[in-house]
Every structure is written in structure tokens, then in C-alpha cells.
N, C-alpha and C positions, 0 to 999 in steps of 0.2 A: 180855633187854630191851635195846632199841637205845640207844646212847649218842650224845653230840654228835659223837664221833670217828667213829662209824660213819656218821652223816649226812654228815660232812665227806668221808669216803672215797668214799661213793656218789655224791656230787654232784661230786667231783673238785675240791673246794675246800678251803681251810685251816680249821682249827677256829676260828681268829680270825674269819674272815669269817662262818662260821655263827653264832658267838657274837654278833657285831655285828648280824646279822639278828634273832636272838632278843631282843635289847635295843633294837630299833627304831633302829638307827643309820641316820642319813639317807643316807650315802654308799655305797650298795650298788646295783649295776646291776639293772635289771629282769630281765635274763637270768639273773643269779646268784640273784636272789630266786625265780624260777621253779624253778631247779635245786633249790634248798633245799626249797622247798615240796613238790616231787615226791618227793624223797628222804625227807622226814619222813613223807608219806603211805605211800609204798612199805614203809618200815621201821617204820610205826606208832609213830613217835617222839613222845613227849609231854614238852615242856620242864618242868623242875622249877620251878613258879612261885614257891615259897618261896625258892629259891636266886636266882632272878632278882630278886626283891623285895629280897633281902638285899644283893645286889651294888649295886643302884641306890639303896638306902636309901629305897625307896618301897613303898607297898601298892598302887599303881595303882588306887585306889579314891577316888572323890569322893562326898560326902554331899550330898544335897538335902533341905533342911528346908522342909516345908509345913505349914500348920496341919492339913489333913486331906486326904487323897487322894480322898475321895468328892465334894469340890467339883470340878465339871468344869473350872474354870479351872486348878486345879493338876494335874489329870489330863493336860490338853493341854500344860501347861507342862513337866511331867515327860517327856512323849512327845517333845517338841521338844528338850529337853536330851539325853535318852538317844540320840536319832538322831545328834547331834554326837559324843557320847562314844564311840559304837560305831565311829567312825572313827579312834579313838586307842587306845593300849594300855590305857586306863583302863576301869574299870566303874562303874556307878552304884548307890548305896545310897540308897534312899528312906527318909526319916525323918519321922514325924509328931509335932508338938508339941502338937496339940490346944489351941492357944492358952494353954498352961500355961508360966509363966516358969521353974519348976523343971525341967520336962521339957526345955525348950529348952537349959538349962545342961547337963543330963545328955548331951544329944546333942552339944553343943559339946565336952564332955569327951572325945568320941571322937577329936577332933583332938589334944588334949593327950596322949591315951594312945597316939598314933600308929596308930590303927586305920584312919584315912583321911588322905589328903594334903591335901585342901581341901574347902570347904564352900560351896555356893550356898544362901543363906538367902532363901527366897521368902516367909516370914512372919517377923515380928520382934515379940517380946514384951518382952525385956529392954531396959534402957537401953543406948544405944550405947557407954557407958563399959565395960560388961560385955562386950560383943561385942569391943571393941578389945583387951582383955586376952588374947584367944585368938589374935590375929594373930601372936604370936611362936612359935606352935605349927604354923602353917600358913596357907595362903592362904584368904581369905574374900572372897566376892563377895555383895553385897546386891541384892535386887530389891525395888523399892518406889518411894516417891515420890523425885522428883529432889533434894529437900532433903537426903536421906541422904548425898549425895556431900560435903556440908560436913563429915562426920565423919572424912574421909580414909580411910575403908574403901571400896575399889572398889565402885562402884554402877552397876547398870543401872537408871536412873531414868526414870520416867514422870511427867507433870504431874498427879498424882492430885488435888491440891488445886484446880488450875485447872480440871480436867475436871469435878470436882463443882461448882465454882462455876458454870461455863457450863451444866451440866445443871439446876441450880436456876433459873438465869436463864431457861433455855429453858422451863421449866414456868411461870415467872412471866410471861413474854412470851405464853404461851398463855392466860393469864387465871387460872391456878391459884395463888391467893395463900396458901391454907392448906395447907402442904405438910408431911405427916408424913415422918420421916426414919428409916432403918434403918442401923445400924452394927454391924460385927462385934465391936467392942470395948465399952468402957463410957463412951463419949462423953468424949473428951479425957483420961481418966484411965488410958489405956493406949496403947501404941505402935500396937496394931492399929486401923487406920483413922483415926488422928488427923488425917492430912493431909486426908482427905476431910471429916471434921467441921469443920475450919477453913474449907473451901470452902463448906460449907452455911451456917455462921454469917456468913461474909463476904457471902455473896449476899443473905441476909436483911437484914443491917445496911445494905448499899448500897441496898436498896429500902425502908429505914425500916420494916421488919417486925420486930416484937418476937419474941425467941426464946420458944417456948412448950415447956417441958420435957415437957408431956404428949404432945407430938407426937414425942418421941424413943423409938425402940425400940432397946434395947441388946442385945448378944450375939446377933445375928441372923445365921444362916448358911444354913439349910436350907429345902427346900420345906415341910416341917412347920412351921418357924418362920413362914414366910409364910402358912400356913393359920391359925395362931393369931392373927397380927395381923389377917387379914381377919375372923376371928370376932369379935375385940374391936371392930372398926369397925362390923361389922353390928349389934352389940348397942347401939350409940350411936343416939340419936335422929337423924333426918336432918340437923337444923340443927347438931348437934354433930360431925358427921363431917368429916374432912379432904377437901378437894376433890382431893387428889392424894397419891401415896405415892411417895417416892424409895426403892426397895427395897434398894439397895446391892448386889444381884446378880441375875442372871436366875433363879437358882433360887428365891430368895425371891419375886421377881415372879410367877413361874409359879404358886407356891402360893397367892398372893394372888388372882390372876385365877381360878384354878380354883375357889376357895371362893366368891368373889363370884358367879360364873356360877351355881353350884349354889344360891345363895340369891337369885337374881334381881336382883343388883345389876349394872348395866350399866357395862362398862369401854370408853370413858372417860367417857361422859356422867354417871354417877353418882359415880365416883371414877376418876381417871386413875392409871396405874401406870407407873413408869419403872424399868428394870433397869440392870445394869452388867456388862460383860464381853463381850456379844454372842456368847454361846455358840451353836453351831450350831442347837440346838433352839429358840432365841428367836424365830426367824422361822416356826416350824412349830406353835406352840401355837395354841389357838382364837382368841385375840386376840393377834396377833403383837406382840412387845414392843418398844417404843422403848427404846433402850439406849445406854450409853457403850461404844464398841467398844475393846477393848484388843488390840494386836498380839501375842497370846500366843506364837505361833511365833517371831516375830522377837525377843521378850524372851528366851525360852529359848535361842535360838541365840547371841545376843550375850553373854548371861551365861556361857555355856559356853565360847565362844571366848576371852573375857576371862579366865576362870579358868585355862584351858589355857595361855594365854600367860604368866600369872603363874607357873604351875608350872614352865614352861620358861624362866623368867627372860627373857621377850621382851616387847616392847611390842605393844599392840593398840589400834587406834583404833576406838572404838564408833561405829557407824553410827546417829546420833541420829535421822536422818530416818526410820528404820524404827520408832521408838518413839512416834510421835505417836498421841494419842487423839482420837476424834471421835464425834459423836452420830449414831446411826443411827435415823431417824424411822420409826416403824410405826404401828399402829392403836391401841396401848394408851394413847396421849395424843392 
């Protein structure tokens, strides 16, 4: 079995230079890099990753916490994150919390146990005070509403509250004054979706519309959830139905539209439906979905660049212009 000394001899370089290459030292010429690569291939040399990690006191692994990977938003987000990570010595570990506070803590404990070097948290269930306790064990970057940045935990923040406010105002301006609302959490009693909840409440209040708790659907995530909501609306008399539904995600919106169509309810003339995320499929369903567009690729890229900079003890200026949300109008409203 070839050793690092064998690689150095074959490449005509010092063991120190080869060692620096294996540890991603920045000051190695491209010519020497190519010599080392060729010698490693020729000799079938495989570096000892455990020894490399031990020397660097790193696992070269970052964790990404999402609520569930089956949500297309999180799938595309992880894809964007991993593309950046693959340009570094690090690897990506995908972790699902399923919106459970205890599971989230268990995943954070991996940072404490030194199983990972840093975490990108794309969903958040525990109070920020709990998350802050883990910063002493490694680097943490949050993805979520811009207000999270006030916690002093590095954050890639988008204007979730403002985007929801403008989405509800958009529906109101279209004449839909009875707006049902779907949230992934428990409506203000959880971290999940609380910023969006505030946007919904504020938009109603600014238009002197009383909050109707019967129009709030909680713990809503999937196409199946959307189908259940649609079925409950169909069971109402025509005068008791909402005039529009803010679905909270394109997945839920698709489930609602599919069930309405199967039961001869027209979208949007009978009930308008608005999604969130602007997933690729949202323009291809039978009634293309009006939605709030999130720049998922930019969010993933900026979060990863920020975390990598923190791990390398460097500064990184987040490009906030890439993180703006906007309404994409289609036929469902």
C-alpha cells in the first residue's frame, strides 16, 4: 500500500508539500497540484481521512437541518447547499427534524458531540435561547425570517412577514376579503411560520378585517393536507366558504386545486388559491399557481458561503439583493 512518502518521491516533491496539498493548504502551485494528483492516481494512494481530521481537529462535515426533505423547497435548498459544499473539503449531512423540538435538540447535540463542525438550520422549532447555547460547540447559520438576525446568530434572512403581508394585501386588492390561511405551525404558538402569521394578522388588521380562527388551518405541509382542506371547504355551504385560501406552500396549493377541480369547484372564480415558494411545478399544474417566489438557490448559496467563512474564521458579506421575495401572478387568483 502506497504511503505519502511514496507519493512525494514519485511526484518529485517533499512530503511537506504533499501533506499541505492533502490538507487543502492554499499556497501550492497548480503545477505541483497536478503532479500530486497524477502520482496519487498512479500509485492508487488513498489518504487516511481519520488522520487528516485528527490533525485539523475537524470532521469536515456540516449538518443541514430541515423539517422534511420531501418538501420540494428543502430539496432544492439542500441541492444548492451541497453544490457549494462540494467545492470545499467538507461533506453535507442532511438531518430532518419533522417539526419536533426534541428531535431538533438531538440533532444539535451532534455539534456538541463533535460529529459535525457546523450547522445550517433551515427550520427552527426551539426558542432561540436554546439554539444560542450550542454556538460554543461550533458554527451555526440560520435560514428564515430576517428578524432572526436580532438574536446575534448568523442568519440568511428573507422578509417572510413582509412577503406574507403583501400576499394577503394582494388578495384583498383583488376583492377577496374572506381569506383562509394555512400555516406549518400552530399559529403563533411555535417558531415554525410565526413571522408569516404576523404578516397575515397585520394585513387583516390594517384593512379592518376581524381575525376568524375558523379560517386558520394549522400544521399544514403536504399535498394531502391541501386535499383535506379542500374537502372541508367543499363540505361547507356556498355562503360559508372562504373566497380565497393562502396555502402557505405550492404543495398545499396544488392539493387544494386538484381536489376543487375534481369536485367541480372553479379556481379562482369559486375560490382563489395562492401558494408560496414558486416551485418549478407551480407553473405546470392545471391551474398555474399564483405564489410568493423565494430565491431558494441564492438562499442556499449565501448560507453555505457564510458558514464556510465562519469555519475558516473569515468575514463574508451576504448579498442581500439576491434574497428578495416577490409575488408571481398566475391563474389561480
